[in-house]
Structure formats: structure tokens, C-alpha cells
N, C-alpha and C positions, 0 to 999 in steps of 0.2 A: 605476457598475455593474460588477460582477464577472461576466464572461461564462463560463458553464460549458459549455453546448452552444449550438447554433444557436437553440434555442427557449427555453432556460432561462438566466436571468441573476439575479443576486443584488443587491439594492439596497445601497448603501454604509451606510445607516443601520442595517442588521441586523448589521453587523460592528463590534465594539467594539475599538478600538485604544488601548492605553495605552503611554506611553513610560516605561521603567524603567531603572535603572542596570544595566549589563552586569556579569556575573561574570567572574572570572578575571584574568589578568595584563593589563597595559596601562598601568601607571604611574599618574601623576596624572590622566590623561585619564579613566580608568575611574571615579574617585571624583568627578569634577566633572560629567560629561556624561551625560545620560539617553539613551543611543543604542540600547539594546535595545528591542524592541517585544513587548508582550504582547497577543496577539490572542485575543479570546473571541467565539464564535459559538454562539448558542442554536439548536439544531436544531429543537426543538418549536415555538418562537415564530417560526420563519422562514417565508418565503413559498415554500419549495420544495414540489414536488409530494409528496403523501403517500407514494408509492412510494419516492422517494429518501430521505425521512425515515426510513422503516422500515428500509431497507438501511443507512443511516448508523448508526442506533441498534443494529442487529444486528452491526455490525463489531466485531471484537476489536482495537481500537486504543487504545493507552495515552493518546493525546491526547484521547479522548472520555471525559468523566466519567460517573458513574452518573446524574447529573441531565440528561444529554443536551447537554452544553456542550462544544464543541471548544475546546481551549486550545493555542495554538501560541506558543512563545517563540522569537523570532528575534534572535540576537545575534552572528551570524557576521561582520558588516561593521562598519566604524568609524562610518558615518553612519546617522542615524536613518532617512533616506529609503530607503537601500538595504535596511535591515532591514525596513522597512515593506513594500517591494515583495516581499522574500523571504517574509515571512509570508503575504502575499496569494497569492503563487504556490503556496505549500505548501497553503494552504486550497483553492485552485482544483484542485490535483492530487488532493487527498483527495476533493473532491466529484465529480471526473471518474471516479474509480474506481467509484462507485456507479451511474453512468449506463450503464455497460457491462452488458448483460444476459448472464449466464453461460450457456453452452450446457448443455442437459440431457444428462446422461450416459445413454447406452443401452448396457446390458451386451451384449457380443458373445461368441460362441464360435468357436473355431478350426474351420475346415472339416475334413471327413474326409481330404481330400488333404493338408492341412497336418499333421494328426496322423500320417498314414502316413509322410510325409516325415521327420518328427521321429523316429519310431520306427526308420526305416531308418538314419538318421544315428547314432542311439544304438547300434544293433546293430553297425554298421560300426566305430564307435569302440571298442566292446567287443572286436571281433575284432583290431583293431590293438593294443590293450593286452594281449590274450592272447598275442600273439606275443612280448611282452617278457619272458615268464617264463623260468625256468631251463631249459636244454636238458638233457634226460635221455636217455641212450642205452640 
């Protein structure tokens, strides 16, 4: 079980993990060992609450395909187990971002006192700058 919040958890059978060969340098080890992990998670077929599914599908994240599948490739570490844990942590972090409810923005206006204070400062600054002009006799 992948714990997302206190009340929401994800069963392991909904997450597909495949071992693949890692890219990049690493000598002979890279060519022999499948240490990278390819994680796939289908959002629509998951047991997540509908609210979280909608938020996930509306995210503009390059890891989420048009079909609603999260694809994470973990190849940072040398061992398969560490890459597996890394991929699961990254999925968990992605899912936790949609559990936070964003605050609704309420448009505000500056008070009359704040506007007056700003105008006083502007006029005071203008007077200081006016004193910098050329002196004419």
C-alpha cells in the first residue's frame, strides 16, 4: 500500500513497475543490468477519489500522458531497489500535490489611508528630485 494521506492509500496492484536498462554512462554494468525502473499508473482505472482524479488529469505535468497515465522513469541509483523506492516516492509526491486544496483568491483593494500615504510619499519624493535641478540665479 502506498500511503498518500491519512485516509487515502493506493494498492500496489494499481502501480505497474518494469525494470529496464538505464541510459547514460556506467560502463559494462549499464549494458548488463536492468537497474532502471519504469513506473506506470493509470489514473482513470485507479481507486482514488474522483476529486483527486480530476485534479490529476487537469495538471499540466509532462509525466501525465493524454490517456491519463502517469509515467515515471527512475534511473538515478545503481540498484533496482533504490530506483523502485525513488519512483514510488516521486509518485507519492505527485499524488500529494493534488490532495492540498488551493485557497480561493479574493480580490482586495487598498484602503483610502494606504492610497493617501502612497500619494504623500510620491509627492515628497518629487520635491526631493526637484531640488536636484540646476540652480539659476
